[in-house]
BAKOL-174077 format. One record per residue (C-alpha): residue number from 0; chain; z, y, x. Coordinates in Angstrom, 1 decimal. Layout:
<site pos="NUM" unit="A" up="Z" north="Y" east="X"/>
...
This chain:
<site pos="0" unit="A" up="0.2" north="0.0" east="-0.4"/>
<site pos="1" unit="A" up="-1.4" north="3.3" east="1.7"/>
<site pos="2" unit="A" up="1.3" north="6.5" east="1.8"/>
<site pos="3" unit="A" up="-0.9" north="8.7" east="0.0"/>
<site pos="4" unit="A" up="1.7" north="11.6" east="0.3"/>
<site pos="5" unit="A" up="2.0" north="12.2" east="4.0"/>
<site pos="6" unit="A" up="4.6" north="13.5" east="6.5"/>
<site pos="7" unit="A" up="5.0" north="17.5" east="5.4"/>
<site pos="8" unit="A" up="8.3" north="17.1" east="4.6"/>
<site pos="9" unit="A" up="9.4" north="16.0" east="1.5"/>
<site pos="10" unit="A" up="12.2" north="14.9" east="-0.3"/>
<site pos="11" unit="A" up="13.3" north="11.5" east="-0.9"/>
<site pos="12" unit="A" up="13.1" north="11.1" east="-4.2"/>
<site pos="13" unit="A" up="16.2" north="8.7" east="-4.8"/>
<site pos="14" unit="A" up="18.4" north="11.1" east="-2.2"/>
<site pos="15" unit="A" up="19.5" north="8.4" east="0.2"/>
<site pos="16" unit="A" up="18.1" north="9.8" east="3.6"/>
<site pos="17" unit="A" up="19.1" north="13.0" east="3.0"/>
<site pos="18" unit="A" up="23.2" north="11.6" east="2.2"/>
<site pos="19" unit="A" up="23.1" north="9.7" east="5.1"/>
<site pos="20" unit="A" up="21.7" north="12.5" east="7.4"/>
<site pos="21" unit="A" up="23.9" north="14.6" east="5.5"/>
<site pos="22" unit="A" up="26.9" north="11.8" east="6.5"/>
<site pos="23" unit="A" up="25.5" north="11.6" east="10.2"/>
<site pos="24" unit="A" up="25.5" north="15.9" east="10.9"/>
<site pos="25" unit="A" up="29.3" north="16.2" east="9.1"/>
<site pos="26" unit="A" up="31.2" north="13.5" east="11.0"/>
<site pos="27" unit="A" up="34.3" north="14.3" east="13.2"/>
<site pos="28" unit="A" up="33.7" north="14.7" east="16.4"/>
<site pos="29" unit="A" up="37.2" north="13.1" east="17.5"/>
<site pos="30" unit="A" up="35.4" north="9.6" east="15.3"/>
<site pos="31" unit="A" up="32.5" north="8.8" east="17.4"/>
<site pos="32" unit="A" up="35.3" north="9.2" east="20.4"/>
<site pos="33" unit="A" up="36.8" north="6.6" east="19.8"/>
<site pos="34" unit="A" up="34.6" north="3.6" east="19.7"/>
<site pos="35" unit="A" up="34.4" north="5.0" east="23.1"/>
<site pos="36" unit="A" up="37.7" north="4.4" east="24.4"/>
<site pos="37" unit="A" up="38.2" north="1.4" east="23.1"/>
<site pos="38" unit="A" up="35.2" north="-0.1" east="24.8"/>
<site pos="39" unit="A" up="37.5" north="0.1" east="28.0"/>
<site pos="40" unit="A" up="39.8" north="-2.3" east="28.0"/>
<site pos="41" unit="A" up="38.1" north="-4.4" east="26.3"/>
<site pos="42" unit="A" up="34.8" north="-4.5" east="29.5"/>
<site pos="43" unit="A" up="38.2" north="-5.3" east="31.8"/>
<site pos="44" unit="A" up="39.3" north="-7.4" east="29.9"/>
<site pos="45" unit="A" up="36.4" north="-9.7" east="30.2"/>
<site pos="46" unit="A" up="35.8" north="-9.3" east="33.4"/>
<site pos="47" unit="A" up="39.5" north="-10.8" east="34.4"/>
<site pos="48" unit="A" up="38.8" north="-13.5" east="32.0"/>
<site pos="49" unit="A" up="35.3" north="-14.7" east="34.1"/>
<site pos="50" unit="A" up="37.5" north="-13.9" east="37.3"/>
<site pos="51" unit="A" up="39.8" north="-16.7" east="36.5"/>
<site pos="52" unit="A" up="37.8" north="-19.2" east="35.1"/>
<site pos="53" unit="A" up="35.1" north="-18.2" east="38.2"/>
<site pos="54" unit="A" up="39.0" north="-19.3" east="40.4"/>
<site pos="55" unit="A" up="40.3" north="-22.6" east="38.2"/>
<site pos="56" unit="A" up="36.4" north="-23.8" east="38.6"/>
<site pos="57" unit="A" up="36.6" north="-22.9" east="42.7"/>
<site pos="58" unit="A" up="40.5" north="-24.3" east="42.9"/>
<site pos="59" unit="A" up="39.1" north="-27.1" east="40.9"/>
<site pos="60" unit="A" up="36.2" north="-27.3" east="43.0"/>
<site pos="61" unit="A" up="37.6" north="-27.9" east="46.4"/>
<site pos="62" unit="A" up="40.4" north="-29.9" east="44.9"/>
<site pos="63" unit="A" up="37.9" north="-32.6" east="43.8"/>
<site pos="64" unit="A" up="35.4" north="-32.0" east="46.3"/>
């Protein structure tokens, strides 16, 4: 089905796109900064778990080898 209206900036008939853009524009800055701050400890935790698994695997390999 062809788009006959073209990109002239017509309003969305349902208004959902405009409402979403208004929601994004009105979002407080503190809400956007919170996920970035919480990803740091998770990354450290993941790196720590991976390092612990590598150490346990190395000790098991040396013990069996």
